[in-house]
C-alpha positions, 0 to 999 in steps of 0.5 A: 605091310598091308595089314600095317597100313590098315592099322595105321588108317584105322587108328587115324580114322577112328576118331572120325568114325566115332564122331559120326556115330555120335552125330548119327545117334543124336540125329536119329534120337531127335528126329524120331522124337520131334516127329513123335511130338509132331504127330501127337499135335505138340507142334502148333501154329506159332512155332511151326504152322506160321514159319511152315506156311511162309516158307512154303509160299516162298517155295511156290514163288507166291506172295509170302503173306502168312494168313496163319499170322495175318502179316507178311512173313518179313513183317514179323521177324527178319528171317531172310534165311527162309528164302534159302530154306524154301527149296527144301520143299521142292524135295519133301513138301511136308512141314516135317521137312523143316523139323528134319532140316533143324535137327540136321543143322544142330547135329552137323554143328558138332563137326566144326565144334570138333575141329575147333576143339582139336585146334585148341586142345590138340587132341582127338580124344578131348575133342570127342568129349567136347562133342559129347558134352555139346550133344547132351547139353540141356539147352541145345536139346530143349532148342531142338524140341521147342515146339517146331522150327526156329531159324535161330538154330542156324546160328549154331553151325554158322558161328562154330564154322566162322570161329574155326576159320577165324582160328585158321586165319581165313578172314574172308570166310569169317566175314561172309559167314558173319554176314550171312548170319545177319539173315537169320533173325534181327536179334543175331545182329547184337551177337555178331556185332559183339563177336566182331568186337572180340575179334578186334581185341583178341584176333584181328583188328581190321576184321573185327572192325569191319564185322562190327561196323557192318553189323551196326549199319545193317541193324540201323537200316533193318530197323529204320528202313526194311521193317517199316517196308513190311509193316507200318508199325516197324519192328513189332517186338521193341517193347517186349525186348526193351521193356520200353524203358532202360530202368525196366531193363535194369530191373529185369536183369535182377529178376530172381528167374535169372539166377536159375536161368544162368545156373541151368545154361552155364552150370553144365559147363562148369561156368567156365565160359565166364572166364574167357573174353569170348563170352562178351559175344553173347549178345542174346544173353544180355537181351534175355536177362534184360527183356520183359518176355518171360520165356526168354528167362528159361532154357526150355525155349529157343532164345538160348540159340545164339548163346550156345555157340558162344558158351562153347567157344569161350569154354574151349578157349578157357580149357586151352589155357589149362594144364590139366585139361582132361580133369576139367573135361571129366568134371564138365562131362559129369556136370552135363550128365547130371544136368541132363538127368535132372532137368533135360527135356523129358523124352530125350533125357537120361532119366527117360531112356525108355521113351527115347528108344520107343520113339526111335522104334516108331520112327516113320510110323504115323498114329491112327488119328494122324492118318485120319486127319490127313484123309480129311485134309485130302478131301479139301481142295487146294484153293479152299480157305480153312480155319483150324484149331492151334494144335493141328494148324501145322498139318494144313499150312501148305495153302494160301488161306489158312487161319487159326480158329476163331479167326476169321470169325473173331479176332485172335492174335491176328495181324500186327496188333493182334486184334485184326481180322482178314478180308475173308469173313467166312472159310470153306472148311473148319477143322478143330480138335475138341480138346482145344476148342470146346463147345462154348468157344465154337461160333458161327457153326450154324453156317456149317455141316459136319462132314468128318469126325475121328476121336476129338477131331471134327471137320465142317464144310460151309453150307450155302448162305 
């Protein structure tokens, strides 16, 4: 009887053990690869240094004016979720904590996805295949490795969880999650508003109307009241998002780049998301196709974040109406594997497994140049001001005054206009990588004396003026 009970429990637990193995494998591979890229100075100021300084300032209850960017943390984007992320630095005071948190969020998103699949496809086996497709999906992997930390990553576990509760008819849970998702970033509002419309027509009219109306009101207040509170220019990226003309947006949609973008984004899923109404929720897809920002037309960047959960939700609803689900799944899994091999991110793709396993083996280790850099940084007083080259900014952003060289000596992508200068006209220390800052670009160095050097990294201290 006892052996029979063990066999029954083992059989019932097997799918969840396999789910845990898949999630753990993804987490370890992508955490080790992210840390390795960070240690090789791939993660610079804009995608890690800037959010790192802002979130660190919030964690210290300091005014979150981000000197790495030259503006208040909430003048740049409406990423109010950073307030809830800030306590991570109470546990680990390191920029890598953000990388870990992002990787963990994307990994754990597989759990609600598994239960959505189980609800719709009625099978543990097919649900595990869906999870495997998700974890091998090139756009997800590129998002995870996009040069640092992006708040948009949190929309994936949130929308998956909201949709699971929608299927369970727990409408209050859905509304709360949709509301919280609006704190991720301004562009998420379009996805949530359209998701509300989808809910209205396919699930529950009252809930759908409340979600959409609330989101539209939030977006209006955000653009007309909240953004102007933090910046006199209001929302800084309106022109980049809209092209400043509806005609320009229309012409952008027919840009030849979008054909490849659509193929790489939906090809691994057999284009199945386009055959279910849930795809209308992909607000970020419409923005990406129509706007003038070149990065939004490529899957290598984080602009796919809000599209990914919608694509998988639409695919699952499409598959739930098919009779030969397993055949469809095998085709989709094959397409994902092929896509991952052909155009997946290099160090984690199936074509470069040697690099993948090497990064895993090196997890927890730091190269000599990183150790030397940290020793230089440890000699700088916490209240000192520093200017650093782009590639090493993210090692220095846990301080109140840190600038991206050549700021503050010369304006460079600083402030709302990008042409402003801070009040500091000089800094106490300069740390630069000569591979990034050649001799011809070094200015005002006559006021500084070199105090440390390792390979191409040099540290200078201000002399008495």
